[in-house]
LOSE-928380 format. One record per residue: residue number from 0; x, y, z of N, C-alpha, C in turn. Coordinates in pm, whole numbers, plus 50000, padded with zeros to 5 digits. Layout:
residues N
<pt NUM <X Y Z> <X Y Z> <X Y Z>>;
...
//
This chain:
residues 244
<pt 0 <74530 60143 94347> <74677 60145 94344> <74725 60254 94249>>;
<pt 1 <74826 60329 94292> <74883 60432 94206> <74972 60370 94099>>;
<pt 2 <74977 60435 93983> <75067 60387 93879> <75213 60414 93913>>;
<pt 3 <75238 60528 93981> <75377 60565 94009> <75385 60636 94143>>;
<pt 4 <75482 60595 94223> <75513 60664 94348> <75664 60681 94356>>;
<pt 5 <75707 60805 94373> <75849 60838 94389> <75864 60905 94524>>;
<pt 6 <75956 60854 94605> <75972 60905 94740> <76118 60944 94766>>;
<pt 7 <76139 61072 94794> <76270 61124 94835> <76383 61077 94743>>;
<pt 8 <76356 61078 94613> <76454 61027 94516> <76567 61127 94497>>;
<pt 9 <76687 61081 94523> <76807 61163 94503> <76906 61083 94419>>;
<pt 10 <76981 61156 94337> <77078 61087 94251> <77191 61183 94215>>;
<pt 11 <77314 61131 94222> <77432 61203 94177> <77505 61118 94074>>;
<pt 12 <77548 61181 93964> <77623 61108 93862> <77763 61076 93913>>;
<pt 13 <77831 60979 93848> <77964 60937 93896> <78065 61051 93908>>;
<pt 14 <78048 61157 93827> <78142 61270 93838> <78110 61362 93955>>;
<pt 15 <78007 61326 94033> <77971 61406 94150> <77860 61506 94128>>;
<pt 16 <77815 61522 94003> <77707 61617 93974> <77576 61566 94032>>;
<pt 17 <77517 61644 94121> <77390 61606 94182> <77277 61651 94092>>;
<pt 18 <77196 61555 94045> <77088 61587 93951> <76952 61594 94019>>;
<pt 19 <76929 61507 94118> <76802 61505 94190> <76831 61519 94339>>;
<pt 20 <76748 61598 94407> <76776 61631 94547> <76667 61586 94643>>;
<pt 21 <76583 61495 94602> <76475 61449 94688> <76341 61473 94623>>;
<pt 22 <76313 61398 94518> <76189 61416 94441> <76078 61331 94501>>;
<pt 23 <75963 61394 94524> <75844 61324 94572> <75731 61348 94474>>;
<pt 24 <75669 61242 94425> <75551 61258 94339> <75471 61128 94337>>;
<pt 25 <75342 61144 94314> <75251 61031 94300> <75162 61056 94180>>;
<pt 26 <75147 60954 94096> <75058 60963 93980> <74957 60849 93991>>;
<pt 27 <74829 60884 93994> <74724 60785 94007> <74700 60714 93874>>;
<pt 28 <74646 60597 93883> <74616 60519 93762> <74518 60597 93674>>;
<pt 29 <74553 60608 93545> <74466 60675 93449> <74492 60823 93433>>;
<pt 30 <74575 60883 93517> <74607 61025 93502> <74696 61050 93381>>;
<pt 31 <74682 61170 93322> <74778 61219 93223> <74845 61341 93284>>;
<pt 32 <74976 61331 93304> <75050 61434 93377> <75166 61481 93291>>;
<pt 33 <75184 61614 93285> <75297 61671 93213> <75410 61700 93311>>;
<pt 34 <75532 61666 93272> <75651 61699 93350> <75724 61812 93278>>;
<pt 35 <75722 61930 93338> <75779 62049 93279> <75905 62089 93354>>;
<pt 36 <75987 62172 93290> <76106 62222 93358> <76211 62266 93258>>;
<pt 37 <76302 62352 93301> <76408 62399 93211> <76509 62289 93181>>;
<pt 38 <76592 62314 93082> <76701 62221 93055> <76790 62210 93178>>;
<pt 39 <76834 62089 93206> <76920 62067 93322> <76847 62053 93453>>;
<pt 40 <76712 62047 93448> <76635 62040 93572> <76638 61901 93635>>;
<pt 41 <76670 61799 93555> <76672 61661 93605> <76561 61575 93550>>;
<pt 42 <76490 61624 93448> <76375 61548 93394> <76419 61414 93338>>;
<pt 43 <76523 61415 93254> <76570 61290 93195> <76623 61195 93301>>;
<pt 44 <76694 61249 93398> <76745 61166 93507> <76631 61099 93582>>;
<pt 45 <76526 61175 93609> <76410 61118 93678> <76347 61005 93595>>;
<pt 46 <76325 61031 93467> <76262 60930 93381> <76345 60802 93376>>;
<pt 47 <76477 60816 93375> <76563 60698 93367> <76560 60613 93494>>;
<pt 48 <76506 60669 93601> <76487 60589 93722> <76359 60506 93718>>;
<pt 49 <76266 60544 93632> <76135 60480 93636> <76138 60336 93588>>;
<pt 50 <76233 60303 93499> <76243 60163 93456> <76381 60103 93486>>;
<pt 51 <76450 60167 93580> <76572 60107 93632> <76696 60126 93548>>;
<pt 52 <76692 60218 93450> <76815 60248 93376> <76917 60307 93471>>;
<pt 53 <76870 60393 93561> <76953 60444 93670> <76899 60391 93802>>;
<pt 54 <76989 60373 93898> <76951 60323 94030> <76959 60435 94131>>;
<pt 55 <76856 60451 94211> <76848 60561 94307> <76965 60559 94404>>;
<pt 56 <77025 60677 94423> <77125 60690 94528> <77060 60694 94664>>;
<pt 57 <76938 60748 94667> <76860 60755 94790> <76713 60763 94752>>;
<pt 58 <76627 60705 94834> <76485 60710 94806> <76438 60589 94728>>;
<pt 59 <76315 60597 94675> <76256 60480 94610> <76163 60520 94497>>;
<pt 60 <76145 60426 94404> <76049 60437 94294> <75966 60311 94295>>;
<pt 61 <75833 60326 94290> <75742 60212 94288> <75646 60226 94172>>;
<pt 62 <75636 60122 94088> <75547 60121 93972> <75438 60019 93995>>;
<pt 63 <75314 60067 94007> <75197 59979 94027> <75221 59881 94142>>;
<pt 64 <75278 59932 94249> <75300 59850 94368> <75429 59771 94368>>;
<pt 65 <75502 59773 94257> <75628 59699 94248> <75746 59792 94264>>;
<pt 66 <75830 59775 94366> <75947 59862 94381> <76048 59836 94271>>;
<pt 67 <76110 59942 94223> <76212 59928 94118> <76344 59888 94184>>;
<pt 68 <76382 59761 94162> <76506 59706 94214> <76567 59615 94109>>;
<pt 69 <76689 59573 94132> <76755 59487 94035> <76676 59358 94011>>;
<pt 70 <76616 59304 94118> <76546 59177 94103> <76406 59193 94045>>;
<pt 71 <76360 59317 94023> <76226 59338 93965> <76232 59406 93828>>;
<pt 72 <76351 59423 93773> <76366 59503 93652> <76285 59447 93535>>;
<pt 73 <76281 59316 93518> <76206 59259 93406> <76059 59297 93415>>;
<pt 74 <76001 59282 93534> <75859 59316 93554> <75837 59465 93537>>;
<pt 75 <75924 59547 93595> <75908 59692 93588> <75917 59741 93444>>;
<pt 76 <76009 59687 93368> <76027 59734 93230> <75913 59694 93139>>;
<pt 77 <75836 59595 93178> <75714 59565 93104> <75602 59661 93141>>;
<pt 78 <75611 59719 93260> <75505 59808 93308> <75529 59954 93271>>;
<pt 79 <75654 59990 93245> <75688 60128 93209> <75728 60132 93063>>;
<pt 80 <75644 60194 92980> <75673 60205 92837> <75730 60341 92804>>;
<pt 81 <75855 60345 92761> <75923 60472 92732> <75927 60495 92582>>;
<pt 82 <75871 60607 92538> <75875 60647 92397> <75977 60758 92382>>;
<pt 83 <76085 60730 92310> <76195 60826 92297> <76156 60945 92210>>;
<pt 84 <76231 61054 92227> <76206 61174 92148> <76227 61148 91999>>;
<pt 85 <76329 61069 91965> <76358 61036 91826> <76313 60893 91800>>;
<pt 86 <76208 60872 91721> <76160 60735 91697> <76264 60645 91632>>;
<pt 87 <76362 60704 91563> <76465 60621 91500> <76555 60554 91603>>;
<pt 88 <76550 60600 91729> <76622 60531 91836> <76546 60407 91882>>;
<pt 89 <76422 60392 91837> <76334 60287 91886> <76296 60185 91778>>;
<pt 90 <76308 60225 91651> <76265 60139 91540> <76388 60088 91467>>;
<pt 91 <76402 59956 91458> <76525 59900 91402> <76502 59772 91321>>;
<pt 92 <76376 59728 91311> <76347 59603 91242> <76310 59630 91095>>;
<pt 93 <76307 59527 91010> <76280 59548 90867> <76142 59605 90836>>;
<pt 94 <76040 59569 90916> <75905 59619 90890> <75844 59672 91019>>;
<pt 95 <75738 59752 91002> <75663 59804 91116> <75611 59690 91202>>;
<pt 96 <75556 59587 91137> <75503 59472 91211> <75612 59407 91297>>;
<pt 97 <75730 59391 91241> <75840 59330 91315> <75879 59414 91437>>;
<pt 98 <75878 59547 91420> <75914 59634 91532> <75814 59621 91646>>;
<pt 99 <75684 59621 91612> <75582 59614 91715> <75580 59476 91781>>;
<pt 100 <75615 59373 91705> <75616 59236 91759> <75738 59207 91844>>;
<pt 101 <75843 59287 91832> <75970 59254 91896> <75956 59235 92047>>;
<pt 102 <75895 59331 92115> <75884 59321 92260> <75798 59205 92305>>;
<pt 103 <75674 59193 92254> <75590 59080 92296> <75652 58943 92264>>;
<pt 104 <75720 58934 92149> <75783 58807 92113> <75893 58772 92213>>;
<pt 105 <75969 58871 92255> <76074 58846 92354> <76016 58814 92491>>;
<pt 106 <75890 58855 92513> <75822 58822 92638> <75756 58684 92632>>;
<pt 107 <75763 58618 92514> <75715 58481 92504> <75590 58460 92421>>;
<pt 108 <75531 58568 92366> <75411 58550 92285> <75447 58490 92150>>;
<pt 109 <75357 58406 92099> <75379 58341 91970> <75246 58328 91895>>;
<pt 110 <75256 58303 91766> <75140 58265 91685> <75028 58366 91684>>;
<pt 111 <74906 58315 91696> <74786 58399 91682> <74779 58507 91790>>;
<pt 112 <74825 58474 91910> <74819 58573 92019> <74913 58690 91989>>;
<pt 113 <75031 58661 91937> <75124 58767 91899> <75065 58852 91787>>;
<pt 114 <75006 58788 91688> <74944 58862 91577> <74833 58953 91629>>;
<pt 115 <74755 58905 91724> <74645 58985 91778> <74698 59109 91850>>;
<pt 116 <74802 59091 91931> <74858 59202 92008> <74916 59308 91913>>;
<pt 117 <74987 59264 91810> <75047 59357 91715> <74938 59433 91639>>;
<pt 118 <74837 59362 91594> <74728 59425 91519> <74657 59529 91605>>;
<pt 119 <74626 59494 91730> <74556 59587 91818> <74640 59712 91845>>;
<pt 120 <74770 59695 91867> <74857 59810 91894> <74863 59903 91773>>;
<pt 121 <74874 59848 91654> <74879 59930 91534> <74745 59998 91507>>;
<pt 122 <74636 59929 91535> <74505 59990 91518> <74487 60109 91611>>;
<pt 123 <74538 60099 91731> <74521 60206 91831> <74592 60334 91789>>;
<pt 124 <74696 60322 91707> <74767 60442 91662> <74741 60472 91514>>;
<pt 125 <74646 60400 91454> <74609 60427 91316> <74715 60392 91214>>;
<pt 126 <74795 60289 91240> <74905 60254 91151> <74900 60110 91101>>;
<pt 127 <74784 60045 91109> <74775 59905 91068> <74805 59889 90919>>;
<pt 128 <74763 59983 90837> <74786 59972 90692> <74934 59977 90656>>;
<pt 129 <75017 60028 90749> <75161 60037 90723> <75238 59919 90782>>;
<pt 130 <75169 59815 90825> <75232 59706 90900> <75348 59641 90825>>;
<pt 131 <75339 59631 90692> <75442 59561 90616> <75541 59655 90549>>;
<pt 132 <75536 59782 90585> <75629 59879 90527> <75754 59893 90614>>;
<pt 133 <75868 59925 90553> <75987 59954 90634> <75966 60085 90711>>;
<pt 134 <76003 60090 90837> <75982 60214 90915> <76047 60336 90852>>;
<pt 135 <76164 60319 90789> <76233 60436 90736> <76166 60493 90612>>;
<pt 136 <76062 60425 90561> <75985 60479 90450> <75867 60565 90497>>;
<pt 137 <75847 60575 90627> <75736 60650 90682> <75778 60793 90714>>;
<pt 138 <75679 60881 90729> <75708 61018 90772> <75749 61016 90919>>;
<pt 139 <75804 61128 90966> <75848 61136 91104> <75729 61114 91199>>;
<pt 140 <75616 61179 91169> <75499 61162 91253> <75448 61020 91256>>;
<pt 141 <75452 60952 91140> <75410 60812 91136> <75505 60724 91216>>;
<pt 142 <75634 60752 91207> <75731 60674 91284> <75709 60693 91434>>;
<pt 143 <75673 60814 91474> <75646 60835 91616> <75524 60754 91660>>;
<pt 144 <75422 60747 91577> <75304 60668 91613> <75339 60520 91623>>;
<pt 145 <75426 60472 91533> <75470 60332 91540> <75549 60309 91669>>;
<pt 146 <75632 60407 91707> <75708 60394 91832> <75613 60381 91951>>;
<pt 147 <75504 60457 91949> <75403 60443 92055> <75343 60302 92051>>;
<pt 148 <75316 60250 91931> <75258 60117 91919> <75351 60009 91975>>;
<pt 149 <75482 60025 91956> <75576 59925 92009> <75566 59916 92160>>;
<pt 150 <75535 60028 92224> <75521 60030 92370> <75384 59978 92411>>;
<pt 151 <75279 60019 92339> <75144 59974 92374> <75131 59823 92362>>;
<pt 152 <75206 59762 92271> <75200 59617 92253> <75242 59541 92378>>;
<pt 153 <75315 59610 92468> <75359 59547 92592> <75260 59568 92706>>;
<pt 154 <75146 59634 92677> <75042 59660 92777> <75100 59725 92903>>;
<pt 155 <75163 59843 92889> <75229 59904 93004> <75130 59962 93104>>;
<pt 156 <75175 59975 93227> <75098 60044 93331> <75105 60196 93309>>;
<pt 157 <75221 60244 93266> <75242 60386 93248> <75320 60410 93120>>;
<pt 158 <75274 60505 93041> <75339 60542 92915> <75414 60672 92938>>;
<pt 159 <75545 60670 92918> <75629 60787 92938> <75674 60837 92802>>;
<pt 160 <75640 60961 92770> <75672 61019 92640> <75771 61133 92657>>;
<pt 161 <75881 61127 92584> <75983 61231 92589> <75964 61325 92472>>;
<pt 162 <75919 61447 92499> <75898 61551 92398> <75817 61497 92279>>;
<pt 163 <75696 61449 92302> <75621 61383 92194> <75585 61473 92077>>;
<pt 164 <75575 61604 92097> <75533 61693 91988> <75649 61748 91908>>;
<pt 165 <75773 61720 91947> <75888 61780 91879> <75897 61732 91734>>;
<pt 166 <75928 61825 91644> <75949 61798 91501> <75825 61749 91428>>;
<pt 167 <75706 61769 91487> <75584 61729 91419> <75518 61849 91351>>;
<pt 168 <75465 61827 91230> <75388 61935 91167> <75252 61942 91236>>;
<pt 169 <75174 62049 91212> <75048 62066 91286> <74953 61947 91275>>;
<pt 170 <74942 61887 91155> <74850 61774 91140> <74897 61654 91221>>;
<pt 171 <75027 61624 91215> <75080 61510 91290> <75069 61534 91440>>;
<pt 172 <75086 61657 91481> <75072 61694 91622> <74930 61668 91669>>;
<pt 173 <74831 61709 91588> <74691 61687 91622> <74658 61538 91625>>;
<pt 174 <74707 61463 91527> <74680 61320 91521> <74734 61248 91644>>;
<pt 175 <74855 61285 91686> <74913 61221 91803> <74833 61257 91928>>;
<pt 176 <74789 61382 91938> <74709 61424 92053> <74580 61343 92061>>;
<pt 177 <74516 61320 91948> <74392 61242 91945> <74417 61099 91993>>;
<pt 178 <74531 61042 91951> <74566 60906 91994> <74588 60902 92145>>;
<pt 179 <74664 60997 92197> <74695 60997 92339> <74570 61016 92424>>;
<pt 180 <74477 61097 92376> <74352 61116 92451> <74268 60988 92454>>;
<pt 181 <74285 60904 92353> <74202 60783 92342> <74255 60666 92425>>;
<pt 182 <74377 60675 92475> <74439 60561 92542> <74391 60548 92686>>;
<pt 183 <74364 60425 92728> <74326 60398 92866> <74450 60354 92944>>;
<pt 184 <74548 60442 92950> <74673 60412 93017> <74722 60540 93085>>;
<pt 185 <74792 60524 93195> <74852 60639 93263> <74961 60698 93174>>;
<pt 186 <74967 60831 93168> <75063 60897 93081> <75144 60999 93161>>;
<pt 187 <75276 60993 93145> <75366 61097 93195> <75436 61155 93073>>;
<pt 188 <75411 61282 93045> <75461 61346 92924> <75566 61450 92960>>;
<pt 189 <75690 61424 92922> <75799 61518 92945> <75804 61614 92826>>;
<pt 190 <75787 61743 92853> <75776 61834 92739> <75814 61977 92775>>;
<pt 191 <75866 62048 92674> <75882 62194 92682> <75766 62264 92611>>;
<pt 192 <75679 62187 92549> <75568 62240 92471> <75451 62266 92565>>;
<pt 193 <75444 62387 92619> <75344 62417 92721> <75202 62410 92668>>;
<pt 194 <75174 62460 92545> <75037 62444 92493> <74996 62297 92478>>;
<pt 195 <75089 62210 92442> <75057 62067 92430> <75027 62007 92567>>;
<pt 196 <75101 62051 92667> <75073 62007 92804> <74933 62050 92845>>;
<pt 197 <74896 62174 92812> <74763 62224 92846> <74654 62146 92774>>;
<pt 198 <74681 62111 92649> <74582 62039 92568> <74557 61898 92619>>;
<pt 199 <74662 61832 92668> <74652 61688 92696> <74650 61650 92843>>;
<pt 200 <74702 61737 92928> <74722 61697 93068> <74654 61795 93162>>;
<pt 201 <74562 61746 93242> <74496 61832 93340> <74591 61872 93452>>;
<pt 202 <74692 61790 93477> <74785 61816 93587> <74926 61827 93532>>;
<pt 203 <75005 61916 93593> <75145 61930 93554> <75233 61938 93678>>;
<pt 204 <75356 61892 93660> <75461 61906 93760> <75572 61991 93700>>;
<pt 205 <75629 62080 93779> <75747 62154 93736> <75866 62101 93816>>;
<pt 206 <75960 62042 93745> <76084 61995 93806> <76191 62100 93780>>;
<pt 207 <76250 62151 93886> <76349 62258 93871> <76453 62244 93981>>;
<pt 208 <76579 62246 93943> <76685 62232 94041> <76684 62099 94112>>;
<pt 209 <76632 61997 94046> <76635 61862 94103> <76527 61833 94205>>;
<pt 210 <76425 61922 94215> <76312 61898 94306> <76183 61936 94235>>;
<pt 211 <76070 61887 94285> <75941 61928 94233> <75909 62066 94290>>;
<pt 212 <75912 62167 94203> <75890 62305 94246> <75744 62344 94245>>;
<pt 213 <75662 62275 94168> <75519 62304 94162> <75445 62181 94112>>;
<pt 214 <75323 62165 94161> <75239 62051 94125> <75095 62097 94135>>;
<pt 215 <75024 62096 94020> <74886 62142 94025> <74820 62135 93890>>;
<pt 216 <74698 62187 93880> <74629 62191 93751> <74711 62266 93648>>;
<pt 217 <74723 62209 93529> <74807 62269 93425> <74766 62413 93396>>;
<pt 218 <74638 62438 93383> <74593 62573 93351> <74637 62674 93457>>;
<pt 219 <74628 62635 93585> <74667 62727 93692> <74817 62754 93687>>;
<pt 220 <74898 62652 93665> <75043 62672 93662> <75083 62760 93544>>;
<pt 221 <75023 62736 93427> <75063 62811 93309> <75009 62953 93310>>;
<pt 222 <74909 62980 93391> <74857 63116 93403> <74939 63200 93499>>;
<pt 223 <75032 63137 93571> <75114 63207 93670> <75246 63248 93605>>;
<pt 224 <75249 63369 93550> <75366 63415 93475> <75490 63424 93562>>;
<pt 225 <75473 63459 93689> <75589 63469 93778> <75648 63330 93805>>;
<pt 226 <75562 63232 93824> <75609 63094 93843> <75687 63046 93721>>;
<pt 227 <75632 63070 93603> <75700 63027 93481> <75836 63095 93469>>;
<pt 228 <75839 63224 93495> <75965 63299 93480> <76071 63247 93576>>;
<pt 229 <76031 63213 93699> <76129 63163 93797> <76195 63035 93751>>;
<pt 230 <76125 62959 93668> <76178 62829 93627> <76207 62823 93476>>;
<pt 231 <76229 62940 93417> <76271 62951 93277> <76176 62877 93182>>;
<pt 232 <76048 62893 93207> <75946 62838 93118> <75872 62953 93053>>;
<pt 233 <75845 62941 92923> <75778 63048 92851> <75672 62993 92757>>;
<pt 234 <75558 63060 92755> <75455 63029 92656> <75495 63089 92522>>;
<pt 235 <75450 63031 92411> <75483 63088 92279> <75428 63230 92265>>;
<pt 236 <75491 63306 92179> <75449 63443 92153> <75301 63446 92112>>;
<pt 237 <75225 63531 92176> <75084 63546 92143> <74992 63447 92211>>;
<pt 238 <75048 63351 92286> <74966 63250 92354> <74946 63296 92498>>;
<pt 239 <74823 63328 92532> <74793 63379 92665> <74690 63292 92733>>;
<pt 240 <74708 63269 92862> <74613 63192 92942> <74555 63287 93047>>;
<pt 241 <74426 63304 93047> <74366 63394 93148> <74397 63347 93290>>;
<pt 242 <74419 63442 93379> <74444 63408 93518> <74327 63332 93575>>;
<pt 243 <74356 63230 93655> <74253 63145 93713> <74204 63207 93845>>;
//
């Protein structure tokens, strides 16, 4: 079973602005896929359809065999874990432990089972020692790792990360990459950081003008300078990928 299937997804905002024009994509279980594209391409709009924040004007979204509909939103939102670009949008409880426990507790876990889930999630991101600290006392990189733990505690089918490398220093960037490589979960990474996409994702999608403009091995896409230029994507100065 695929983790994600999107078929002919189209969406227009209430003011009439058409953001998606018929997106088709499939992500297999266990894949790590980067979603690339210029600003205004529709990346955020697409992501907001994956857990039902937005409802498709046309087409469909299916997560692990479950169609995203009003009557399936509770199940879908447990299967799609969204990690926001700013961890402060995700962390709001007095301690790290409380933040990670919030989702599972609301899903009905209690006692020793809840403690086990929280401990395992924090261990997976290397933040167990900070369990009793207030989130706002942590560094930005540590807060991002805790935000990942809050999602992992829900045992999602697919982990969706919005610009995961933004505002991270080199060490925090490396630490997060190591964590993401270690996870046995499907990953969709929305990013403008092309080297990070190359490091973590064998496959990339380019969303441009509300459609999937390219889909293939990350190295091949990033080695195609004409393709990148057409979709306003640029590698950092001095970063070159040999032609495939």
